[in-house]
C-alpha positions as CSV (number, residue, x, y, z in Angstrom):
1,M,160.9,255.4,-43.3
2,K,160.6,253.6,-40.3
3,N,162.6,254.9,-37.6
4,L,163.6,252.9,-34.2
5,I,165.1,255.1,-31.3
6,V,166.5,253.1,-28.5
7,G,166.1,255.4,-25.2
8,C,163.6,257.3,-24.2
9,G,165.4,260.1,-22.1
10,I,165.5,263.7,-23.3
11,S,167.7,262.9,-26.2
12,G,165.5,260.2,-27.7
13,A,162.2,261.9,-27.3
14,A,163.6,265.2,-28.7
15,L,164.8,263.2,-31.7
16,A,161.5,261.6,-31.9
17,R,159.6,264.7,-32.1
18,M,161.7,266.1,-34.9
19,L,161.2,263.1,-36.9
20,A,157.5,262.9,-36.3
21,E,157.0,266.4,-37.4
22,S,158.8,265.8,-40.6
23,G,156.3,263.1,-41.4
24,E,158.2,260.2,-40.4
25,Q,157.0,257.2,-38.4
26,V,158.9,256.6,-35.1
27,T,159.0,253.9,-32.7
28,I,161.0,254.6,-29.5
29,I,161.5,252.2,-27.0
30,D,163.1,251.7,-23.5
31,S,163.9,248.8,-20.9
32,K,162.9,251.1,-18.1
33,E,159.3,251.2,-17.1
34,H,159.0,255.1,-17.6
35,I,159.8,257.6,-20.0
36,A,162.1,260.7,-19.6
37,G,165.2,258.6,-18.7
38,N,167.4,260.1,-15.9
39,I,165.3,263.4,-15.9
40,Y,162.3,261.2,-14.8
41,D,160.1,262.8,-11.7
42,Y,157.1,262.3,-9.8
43,Y,155.2,263.8,-7.0
44,Q,155.2,262.7,-3.3
45,D,153.7,264.6,-0.6
46,G,153.0,267.7,-2.8
47,I,156.7,267.8,-4.0
48,C,158.1,267.1,-7.5
49,V,160.9,264.7,-6.8
50,H,163.5,264.1,-9.4
51,K,164.5,260.3,-9.0
52,Y,168.0,260.3,-10.6
53,G,169.0,263.4,-8.7
54,T,168.6,267.1,-9.0
55,H,168.1,268.4,-12.9
56,I,168.0,272.1,-13.8
57,F,167.4,273.4,-17.3
58,H,169.8,276.1,-18.5
59,T,170.7,277.3,-21.8
60,S,171.9,280.5,-23.9
61,N,170.9,278.8,-26.9
62,K,167.3,280.4,-28.1
63,A,166.8,277.6,-30.6
64,V,167.1,274.8,-27.8
65,W,165.0,277.0,-25.4
66,D,162.5,277.7,-28.2
67,F,162.0,273.9,-29.0
68,V,161.7,272.7,-25.4
69,S,159.2,275.6,-24.6
70,R,156.6,274.1,-26.9
71,F,156.0,271.3,-24.5
72,C,155.9,273.3,-21.2
73,Q,155.7,276.4,-19.3
74,W,158.6,277.3,-17.2
75,Y,159.0,278.3,-13.7
76,P,161.8,280.9,-13.9
77,Y,164.2,279.2,-11.1
78,Q,167.7,280.4,-10.9
79,H,169.9,277.6,-9.4
80,Q,172.2,278.5,-6.4
81,V,174.6,276.0,-4.9
82,R,176.3,276.1,-1.4
83,G,179.0,274.3,-0.2
84,L,180.3,273.4,3.1
85,I,183.9,274.6,3.6
86,D,185.5,275.3,6.5
87,G,182.3,274.7,8.6
88,Q,180.6,277.6,6.6
89,I,177.7,277.2,4.4
90,V,179.1,279.3,1.4
91,P,178.3,280.1,-2.2
92,I,179.6,277.7,-4.9
93,P,181.4,278.4,-7.3
94,F,183.8,280.4,-5.4
95,N,182.8,284.0,-5.8
96,L,183.4,287.3,-3.9
97,N,180.7,286.4,-1.3
98,T,182.6,283.2,-0.5
99,L,185.8,284.9,-0.4
100,H,184.1,287.5,2.3
101,A,182.5,284.6,4.2
102,L,185.6,282.4,4.8
103,F,188.4,284.8,5.3
104,P,189.1,287.7,7.8
105,K,187.8,290.9,6.4
106,S,191.5,292.6,6.1
107,M,192.3,289.5,4.1
108,A,189.2,289.0,2.0
109,D,189.4,292.9,1.2
110,K,193.1,292.8,0.0
111,I,192.2,289.8,-2.3
112,E,189.1,291.2,-3.6
113,Q,191.1,294.1,-4.7
114,K,193.9,292.2,-6.3
115,L,191.4,290.1,-8.2
116,L,189.6,293.3,-9.6
117,D,192.8,294.9,-10.4
118,N,194.3,292.1,-12.4
119,F,190.9,290.6,-14.1
120,G,187.9,292.9,-13.5
121,L,184.4,292.4,-12.4
122,N,182.2,289.5,-13.4
123,V,184.9,287.3,-14.8
124,K,185.6,283.8,-14.2
125,V,189.1,283.2,-13.9
126,P,190.5,279.6,-13.8
127,I,192.7,279.0,-10.9
128,L,195.5,278.2,-13.3
129,E,195.4,281.8,-14.1
130,L,195.9,282.6,-10.3
131,R,198.8,280.2,-9.9
132,K,200.5,281.8,-12.8
133,K,200.4,285.4,-11.0
134,D,203.6,286.5,-9.3
135,D,201.5,287.2,-6.1
136,K,201.4,285.0,-3.1
137,D,197.9,285.9,-2.2
138,L,196.6,284.8,-5.5
139,Q,198.3,282.0,-5.4
140,F,197.3,280.9,-1.9
141,L,193.7,281.6,-3.3
142,A,194.4,279.1,-6.0
143,Q,195.5,276.5,-3.6
144,Y,192.8,277.0,-1.1
145,I,190.0,276.6,-3.8
146,Y,191.9,273.5,-5.3
147,E,192.2,271.9,-1.7
148,K,189.0,272.9,-0.1
149,I,186.5,272.7,-3.0
150,F,187.8,270.6,-6.0
151,L,190.5,267.9,-4.9
152,E,188.2,266.0,-2.4
153,Y,185.0,266.4,-4.1
154,T,186.7,265.0,-7.3
155,L,188.1,262.0,-5.2
156,K,184.6,261.1,-4.2
157,Q,182.8,261.9,-7.5
158,W,185.2,260.1,-9.7
159,G,187.4,257.8,-7.4
160,Q,190.3,259.3,-8.8
161,T,192.6,262.5,-8.4
162,P,192.0,265.5,-11.0
163,D,195.4,264.6,-12.7
164,E,194.2,260.9,-13.1
165,I,190.9,262.2,-14.9
166,D,192.4,264.9,-17.0
167,P,195.4,267.1,-16.2
168,S,193.8,270.1,-17.5
169,V,190.7,269.9,-15.3
170,S,191.8,271.3,-12.0
171,G,193.2,274.4,-14.1
172,R,189.8,275.2,-15.2
173,V,188.2,275.3,-11.9
174,P,187.1,278.9,-11.8
175,V,187.0,281.8,-9.3
176,Y,184.0,284.1,-10.2
177,V,185.0,287.7,-9.5
178,S,181.3,288.6,-9.1
179,R,178.5,288.9,-6.4
180,D,176.3,286.7,-8.5
181,N,175.6,283.7,-6.3
182,R,173.8,281.9,-9.3
183,Y,175.5,278.4,-10.4
184,F,174.7,279.2,-14.1
185,Q,174.7,282.6,-15.9
186,D,172.8,281.3,-18.8
187,K,170.2,283.6,-20.3
188,Y,167.5,281.1,-20.0
189,Q,167.0,279.0,-16.7
190,G,164.0,277.2,-15.2
191,I,162.1,274.0,-14.5
192,P,159.1,273.0,-16.2
193,I,155.9,273.4,-14.4
194,G,154.5,270.2,-13.7
195,G,158.0,268.4,-13.9
196,Y,160.2,267.0,-16.9
197,T,158.2,263.8,-17.2
198,A,155.1,265.8,-18.0
199,M,157.2,267.9,-20.6
200,V,158.6,264.6,-22.2
201,K,155.0,263.1,-22.4
202,K,154.0,266.1,-24.4
203,M,157.1,265.7,-26.6
204,L,156.2,262.3,-27.2
205,N,152.5,263.0,-27.9
206,H,152.3,262.8,-31.6
207,K,150.4,260.7,-34.2
208,N,153.6,259.6,-35.7
209,I,155.4,258.5,-32.3
210,T,154.7,254.8,-30.8
211,V,156.3,254.5,-27.2
212,K,157.2,250.9,-25.7
213,L,158.4,250.8,-22.2
214,K,160.0,247.8,-20.8
215,T,161.1,246.7,-24.2
216,P,164.9,246.1,-24.4
217,F,166.4,246.1,-27.9
218,N,167.2,243.0,-29.8
219,K,168.8,242.6,-33.1
220,N,165.8,240.9,-34.8
221,M,163.8,244.4,-34.6
222,K,162.9,245.6,-38.0
223,Y,163.7,249.1,-38.9
224,D,164.8,251.2,-41.7
225,R,167.1,253.4,-39.5
226,L,168.2,252.9,-35.9
227,F,168.9,255.8,-33.4
228,W,170.7,254.5,-30.6
229,S,171.1,256.5,-27.2
230,G,172.6,253.8,-25.4
231,S,176.1,252.8,-24.6
232,I,178.0,252.4,-27.9
233,D,180.0,249.7,-26.3
234,E,176.9,247.7,-25.6
235,F,175.6,247.8,-28.9
236,F,178.9,246.1,-30.1
237,D,178.8,243.6,-27.6
238,Y,181.9,245.1,-25.8
239,Q,184.2,243.9,-28.5
240,Y,187.0,246.0,-27.2
241,G,186.0,245.8,-23.8
242,E,183.6,248.3,-21.7
243,L,183.9,252.0,-21.7
244,P,184.3,253.3,-18.0
245,Y,181.5,255.1,-16.4
246,R,180.7,256.5,-12.9
247,S,177.4,255.9,-11.4
248,E,175.3,257.3,-8.4
249,R,173.4,255.9,-5.7
250,F,170.7,258.2,-4.0
251,E,169.1,257.8,-0.5
252,F,165.8,259.7,-0.4
253,I,164.5,260.9,3.0
254,S,161.3,262.4,4.2
255,F,161.4,265.0,7.0
256,P,158.4,266.0,8.8
257,Y,159.2,269.7,8.4
258,S,159.0,272.6,6.0
259,K,162.7,272.6,4.9
260,F,165.9,271.0,5.5
261,Q,168.5,273.5,4.1
262,D,168.4,276.9,2.7
263,V,168.7,276.2,-1.2
264,A,167.8,273.4,-3.4
265,V,171.6,271.8,-3.6
266,V,174.5,272.1,-0.9
267,N,177.8,270.5,-1.6
268,Y,180.0,268.6,0.7
269,P,183.5,268.5,-0.8
270,C,185.6,267.5,2.6
271,N,182.8,265.8,4.7
272,Y,181.0,262.9,4.7
273,E,181.1,260.2,1.9
274,F,178.0,261.8,0.0
275,T,179.0,264.7,-2.6
276,R,175.8,266.8,-2.3
277,I,172.3,266.9,-0.8
278,G,169.4,268.0,-2.9
279,E,166.1,269.3,-1.6
280,Y,163.5,269.2,-4.3
281,K,160.4,271.7,-2.9
282,Y,162.5,274.4,-4.0
283,F,162.6,274.0,-7.9
284,L,158.8,274.5,-8.3
285,N,158.3,276.3,-5.1
286,D,156.0,273.4,-3.9
287,Q,154.2,274.2,-0.8
288,S,154.3,271.2,1.7
289,P,154.3,270.6,5.4
290,K,157.0,268.0,4.5
291,T,160.3,268.1,2.7
292,I,162.3,265.5,0.7
293,V,165.9,265.4,0.0
294,S,168.5,263.1,-1.4
295,Y,171.8,262.2,-0.4
296,E,174.2,261.5,-3.4
297,F,176.9,258.8,-3.2
298,P,179.0,258.4,-6.3
299,E,180.1,254.8,-7.0
300,P,181.9,252.7,-9.6
301,F,179.5,251.8,-12.7
302,E,179.0,247.8,-12.5
303,N,177.1,246.4,-15.5
304,G,173.9,244.8,-14.3
305,K,174.1,246.5,-10.8
306,N,173.5,250.1,-11.4
307,D,173.1,252.8,-14.2
308,R,175.8,254.6,-16.4
309,Y,175.8,258.2,-15.3
310,Y,179.3,260.0,-16.1
311,P,181.6,259.1,-18.7
312,I,185.1,259.3,-17.2
313,A,187.4,261.6,-19.5
314,N,190.8,260.6,-20.0
315,D,193.2,259.8,-23.0
316,K,192.7,256.0,-22.5
317,N,189.1,256.2,-22.5
318,A,188.9,258.3,-25.3
319,A,191.1,256.1,-27.5
320,L,188.9,253.1,-26.4
321,Y,185.8,255.3,-27.7
322,Q,187.6,256.0,-31.2
323,K,188.0,252.4,-31.8
324,Y,184.1,252.0,-31.3
325,L,183.5,255.1,-33.4
326,K,185.4,253.2,-36.4
327,L,182.8,250.4,-36.2
328,A,180.0,252.9,-35.7
329,A,181.0,254.3,-39.2
330,K,180.6,251.3,-40.7
331,Q,177.0,250.9,-39.8
332,G,175.2,252.5,-42.6
333,N,171.7,252.9,-41.1
334,V,172.5,253.3,-37.2
335,Y,173.3,256.6,-35.4
336,F,174.6,256.8,-32.3
337,F,173.9,259.7,-30.1
338,G,173.2,261.3,-26.6
339,R,175.3,261.1,-23.6
340,L,175.9,257.3,-23.7
341,G,176.0,256.9,-27.5
342,D,178.4,259.8,-27.8
343,Y,180.6,258.8,-24.5
344,K,179.9,262.6,-23.7
345,Y,178.5,264.4,-20.6
346,Y,175.8,266.5,-21.9
347,D,173.7,268.8,-19.8
348,M,170.1,268.7,-21.0
349,D,170.5,271.7,-23.5
350,K,173.6,270.3,-25.2
351,A,171.7,267.0,-25.5
352,I,168.9,268.7,-27.5
353,A,171.5,270.5,-29.6
354,R,173.2,267.7,-30.5
355,C,169.7,266.0,-31.6
356,I,169.0,269.3,-33.7
357,D,172.4,268.7,-35.6
358,L,171.8,265.1,-36.0
359,F,168.3,265.6,-37.4
360,K,169.4,268.6,-39.7
361,G,172.1,266.2,-41.0
362,I,170.0,263.4,-41.8
363,K,167.4,265.4,-43.5
364,R,170.1,267.3,-46.0
C-alpha cells in the first residue's frame, strides 16, 4: 500500500510513523522547507526558539504520552502563565493567588471564603456559574474576570466579541479555586530535550518513510491512499468558499541580558496590540547571557499572505465545514485529519490521539 501524507507537522509525522511500523510504505510531503510544521524550533544563542510561537506538550492520555516518549526524553517543565491586570503581573487563569494580588485583603478574604463555601477547593468554576449565584460578590468577580481577562483578549485574538464567536465561550471562562499557578493540570507535561524538531525527526526516521520538503501537493501524484492534513476547503478548490481562520504574526527580539520576564509567557489582555510575550529560554532552562522573546500579534488569515492558525468556531463556519465533509465522504481513498483537515483546534496531544484513532480505524 502506497500512502501519501500531505503535511509534515505533528499530525502527519505521527501518522506516518504508525503506518510505517505496520509495514506500509509512506511518502510525506510538505510545501515548507522544514519538518515539524508549526512546532518547528531552532537554536539561537544557545536558546531553543519556537518559530511559530510557544508550544508546551501536556496530556493526561497515557497512550499519547507513551507514543511520543519513544522519540524524545522530557524536560519536566510545568507551564505557568502571567497576565498584566490592573498594573499587576498575576497568575492566569484567575485563581486564589490572583484574587489576593489584585484585591484588598478584606475583600479577597471574603470572596475566597465564598468560593470555598460554594464550590470547594481545587475546582474550576465557569464564570457562568458565578453569575447564577444570588451573591453580589461572586457576580462582581465574574464580571471583573470577563472584562479584565477575557473580553479584550478575545477582541484582539479573534477580531470579534465572545458572543460573535460562540455565545457559550464566555461562560466557560474559569475561576480556579486553588493556589495552583500552573496553566495545565495534566498528569504529563514537558518539553522534548533538544526541541520539537529533533523529536519529529526521530519520529520520521524509519526505513518505510520518505520525506519530501518544498513539495506542494498536486493532483497528478500517484498513491493508493491519501492522508490530507491541509485545509479541507483547499483540497476541494474552495468550491463552497474559504473556511475562515485567524493567523498570527510574531516579532522576535533578542535582548543582551539574562531574562526579560519571570515566566515563559505573559499575557496582555487590556494593553498593547499584541496578546502575549513568550520567552523561550525557560522551556528547557537554556543558559545564555542573552534572551529571546516573541511578541504575538493576531491578524486575519489571508490566503497567500500568512498561515492558518486557528479555526473560528461559530455556527456559520461549522455549517460550511459540514458541506466540505459531505464532499470528503465521497473520496474513498482520501482521509482528512489534523487541525486544518478537521477544521478544529487541537493541542498536540489531541492531534496525536486523533491520529491513533484514525490509524486504528483504517487497520480494522
